[in-house]
N, CA, C and O atoms as CSV, one atom per row, in Angstrom:
chain,resi,resn,atom,element,x,y,z
A,1,MET,N,N,11.403,-2.377,-5.680
A,1,MET,CA,C,12.650,-3.115,-5.568
A,1,MET,C,C,12.512,-4.460,-6.271
A,1,MET,O,O,11.528,-5.172,-6.070
A,2,LEU,N,N,13.483,-4.801,-7.084
A,2,LEU,CA,C,13.451,-6.071,-7.798
A,2,LEU,C,C,14.144,-7.146,-6.972
A,2,LEU,O,O,15.165,-6.894,-6.331
A,3,GLU,N,N,13.583,-8.329,-6.996
A,3,GLU,CA,C,14.107,-9.435,-6.200
A,3,GLU,C,C,15.187,-10.208,-6.955
A,3,GLU,O,O,15.253,-10.168,-8.184
A,4,THR,N,N,16.016,-10.902,-6.212
A,4,THR,CA,C,17.071,-11.736,-6.795
A,4,THR,C,C,16.476,-12.806,-7.701
A,4,THR,O,O,17.055,-13.134,-8.737
A,5,VAL,N,N,15.328,-13.349,-7.320
A,5,VAL,CA,C,14.662,-14.384,-8.127
A,5,VAL,C,C,14.314,-13.825,-9.504
A,5,VAL,O,O,14.473,-14.513,-10.512
A,6,PHE,N,N,13.834,-12.567,-9.549
A,6,PHE,CA,C,13.480,-11.952,-10.824
A,6,PHE,C,C,14.698,-11.857,-11.729
A,6,PHE,O,O,14.611,-12.181,-12.913
A,7,PHE,N,N,15.845,-11.414,-11.185
A,7,PHE,CA,C,17.055,-11.302,-11.996
A,7,PHE,C,C,17.495,-12.662,-12.534
A,7,PHE,O,O,17.983,-12.758,-13.660
A,8,SER,N,N,17.325,-13.695,-11.744
A,8,SER,CA,C,17.664,-15.051,-12.186
A,8,SER,C,C,16.756,-15.466,-13.337
A,8,SER,O,O,17.218,-16.033,-14.327
A,9,GLU,N,N,15.457,-15.180,-13.204
A,9,GLU,CA,C,14.506,-15.531,-14.261
A,9,GLU,C,C,14.776,-14.721,-15.528
A,9,GLU,O,O,14.647,-15.237,-16.638
A,10,LEU,N,N,15.150,-13.449,-15.360
A,10,LEU,CA,C,15.479,-12.600,-16.504
A,10,LEU,C,C,16.706,-13.142,-17.225
A,10,LEU,O,O,16.726,-13.232,-18.452
A,11,GLU,N,N,17.719,-13.497,-16.460
A,11,GLU,CA,C,18.960,-14.032,-17.019
A,11,GLU,C,C,18.716,-15.341,-17.772
A,11,GLU,O,O,19.383,-15.626,-18.767
A,12,ASN,N,N,17.759,-16.131,-17.291
A,12,ASN,CA,C,17.458,-17.418,-17.913
A,12,ASN,C,C,16.355,-17.333,-18.960
A,12,ASN,O,O,15.872,-18.362,-19.434
A,13,ALA,N,N,15.953,-16.120,-19.326
A,13,ALA,CA,C,14.954,-15.859,-20.369
A,13,ALA,C,C,13.628,-16.558,-20.108
A,13,ALA,O,O,13.062,-17.169,-21.014
A,14,LYS,N,N,13.130,-16.476,-18.885
A,14,LYS,CA,C,11.834,-17.060,-18.548
A,14,LYS,C,C,10.752,-16.378,-19.391
A,14,LYS,O,O,10.678,-15.149,-19.404
A,15,PRO,N,N,9.914,-17.142,-20.091
A,15,PRO,CA,C,8.940,-16.556,-21.013
A,15,PRO,C,C,7.790,-15.799,-20.345
A,15,PRO,O,O,7.071,-15.068,-21.026
A,16,THR,N,N,7.597,-15.953,-19.040
A,16,THR,CA,C,6.469,-15.300,-18.377
A,16,THR,C,C,6.865,-14.056,-17.587
A,16,THR,O,O,6.125,-13.635,-16.698
A,17,LEU,N,N,8.004,-13.466,-17.892
A,17,LEU,CA,C,8.419,-12.248,-17.196
A,17,LEU,C,C,7.451,-11.109,-17.487
A,17,LEU,O,O,6.839,-11.063,-18.555
A,18,GLN,N,N,7.314,-10.197,-16.540
A,18,GLN,CA,C,6.432,-9.044,-16.699
A,18,GLN,C,C,7.203,-7.904,-17.361
A,18,GLN,O,O,8.299,-7.552,-16.925
A,19,PHE,N,N,6.622,-7.326,-18.422
A,19,PHE,CA,C,7.285,-6.238,-19.144
A,19,PHE,C,C,7.659,-5.086,-18.226
A,19,PHE,O,O,8.750,-4.528,-18.349
A,20,GLY,N,N,6.778,-4.724,-17.315
A,20,GLY,CA,C,7.044,-3.602,-16.424
A,20,GLY,C,C,8.310,-3.794,-15.618
A,20,GLY,O,O,9.104,-2.865,-15.471
A,21,LYS,N,N,8.503,-4.996,-15.094
A,21,LYS,CA,C,9.703,-5.280,-14.311
A,21,LYS,C,C,10.948,-5.308,-15.192
A,21,LYS,O,O,12.012,-4.841,-14.786
A,22,VAL,N,N,10.812,-5.853,-16.391
A,22,VAL,CA,C,11.949,-5.892,-17.319
A,22,VAL,C,C,12.356,-4.465,-17.682
A,22,VAL,O,O,13.543,-4.138,-17.674
A,23,PHE,N,N,11.374,-3.612,-18.001
A,23,PHE,CA,C,11.688,-2.230,-18.358
A,23,PHE,C,C,12.282,-1.470,-17.178
A,23,PHE,O,O,13.147,-0.616,-17.369
A,24,HIS,N,N,11.836,-1.764,-15.977
A,24,HIS,CA,C,12.414,-1.138,-14.788
A,24,HIS,C,C,13.890,-1.525,-14.653
A,24,HIS,O,O,14.735,-0.680,-14.357
A,25,CYS,N,N,14.182,-2.774,-14.866
A,25,CYS,CA,C,15.559,-3.275,-14.803
A,25,CYS,C,C,16.417,-2.603,-15.872
A,25,CYS,O,O,17.533,-2.165,-15.594
A,26,VAL,N,N,15.895,-2.524,-17.085
A,26,VAL,CA,C,16.612,-1.904,-18.199
A,26,VAL,C,C,16.860,-0.423,-17.897
A,26,VAL,O,O,17.940,0.097,-18.174
A,27,GLU,N,N,15.859,0.250,-17.332
A,27,GLU,CA,C,16.008,1.658,-16.985
A,27,GLU,C,C,17.101,1.856,-15.935
A,27,GLU,O,O,17.883,2.802,-16.023
A,28,MET,N,N,17.157,0.966,-14.943
A,28,MET,CA,C,18.191,1.055,-13.912
A,28,MET,C,C,19.590,0.918,-14.505
A,28,MET,O,O,20.547,1.488,-13.982
A,29,LEU,N,N,19.706,0.165,-15.594
A,29,LEU,CA,C,20.984,-0.035,-16.260
A,29,LEU,C,C,21.331,1.093,-17.230
A,29,LEU,O,O,22.427,1.117,-17.791
A,30,GLY,N,N,20.388,2.036,-17.431
A,30,GLY,CA,C,20.632,3.158,-18.329
A,30,GLY,C,C,20.533,2.798,-19.795
A,30,GLY,O,O,21.186,3.417,-20.635
A,31,ILE,N,N,19.715,1.794,-20.114
A,31,ILE,CA,C,19.569,1.321,-21.496
A,31,ILE,C,C,18.246,1.829,-22.059
A,31,ILE,O,O,17.220,1.775,-21.380
A,32,ASN,N,N,18.262,2.321,-23.293
A,32,ASN,CA,C,17.045,2.731,-23.995
A,32,ASN,C,C,16.538,1.567,-24.836
A,32,ASN,O,O,17.321,0.885,-25.497
A,33,VAL,N,N,15.230,1.341,-24.811
A,33,VAL,CA,C,14.607,0.268,-25.586
A,33,VAL,C,C,13.638,0.895,-26.575
A,33,VAL,O,O,12.831,1.749,-26.210
A,34,TYR,N,N,13.721,0.470,-27.820
A,34,TYR,CA,C,12.845,0.975,-28.873
A,34,TYR,C,C,12.107,-0.189,-29.525
A,34,TYR,O,O,12.653,-1.284,-29.661
A,35,ALA,N,N,10.870,0.058,-29.924
A,35,ALA,CA,C,10.086,-0.943,-30.649
A,35,ALA,C,C,9.720,-0.365,-32.009
A,35,ALA,O,O,9.377,0.812,-32.125
A,36,LEU,N,N,9.797,-1.197,-33.023
A,36,LEU,CA,C,9.451,-0.783,-34.375
A,36,LEU,C,C,8.269,-1.586,-34.874
A,36,LEU,O,O,8.162,-2.781,-34.599
A,37,TYR,N,N,7.385,-0.938,-35.603
A,37,TYR,CA,C,6.236,-1.592,-36.204
A,37,TYR,C,C,6.689,-2.375,-37.428
A,37,TYR,O,O,7.395,-1.848,-38.287
A,38,ARG,N,N,6.277,-3.637,-37.500
A,38,ARG,CA,C,6.594,-4.457,-38.681
A,38,ARG,C,C,5.520,-4.235,-39.723
A,38,ARG,O,O,4.333,-4.399,-39.441
A,39,GLU,N,N,5.920,-3.871,-40.901
A,39,GLU,CA,C,4.973,-3.624,-41.981
A,39,GLU,C,C,4.296,-4.917,-42.440
A,39,GLU,O,O,3.082,-4.954,-42.642
A,40,ASP,N,N,5.087,-5.968,-42.600
A,40,ASP,CA,C,4.529,-7.238,-43.090
A,40,ASP,C,C,5.227,-8.380,-42.382
A,40,ASP,O,O,6.398,-8.658,-42.642
A,41,ASP,N,N,4.512,-9.043,-41.487
A,41,ASP,CA,C,5.105,-10.165,-40.756
A,41,ASP,C,C,4.520,-11.503,-41.198
A,41,ASP,O,O,4.627,-12.495,-40.477
A,42,SER,N,N,3.897,-11.537,-42.390
A,42,SER,CA,C,3.260,-12.751,-42.861
A,42,SER,C,C,4.264,-13.881,-43.082
A,42,SER,O,O,3.901,-15.053,-42.973
A,43,GLU,N,N,5.509,-13.553,-43.390
A,43,GLU,CA,C,6.529,-14.572,-43.604
A,43,GLU,C,C,6.899,-15.299,-42.331
A,43,GLU,O,O,7.431,-16.407,-42.390
A,44,MET,N,N,6.629,-14.702,-41.177
A,44,MET,CA,C,6.960,-15.332,-39.904
A,44,MET,C,C,6.146,-16.607,-39.674
A,44,MET,O,O,6.598,-17.513,-38.973
A,45,TYR,N,N,4.971,-16.680,-40.250
A,45,TYR,CA,C,4.047,-17.771,-39.954
A,45,TYR,C,C,3.916,-18.779,-41.082
A,45,TYR,O,O,2.983,-19.582,-41.094
A,46,THR,N,N,4.844,-18.743,-42.029
A,46,THR,CA,C,4.755,-19.711,-43.141
A,46,THR,C,C,5.810,-20.778,-42.997
A,46,THR,O,O,5.895,-21.678,-43.831
């Protein structure tokens, strides 16, 4: 069971949220999440 505090932190984009809880929340909402591999992310750090 997810707590009200967690939903508040999720809504406010708290950087230390746990992926497992976020994915559980997303699953409850019926949303599919996909991740893609970045071929070249060197531009991100320049």
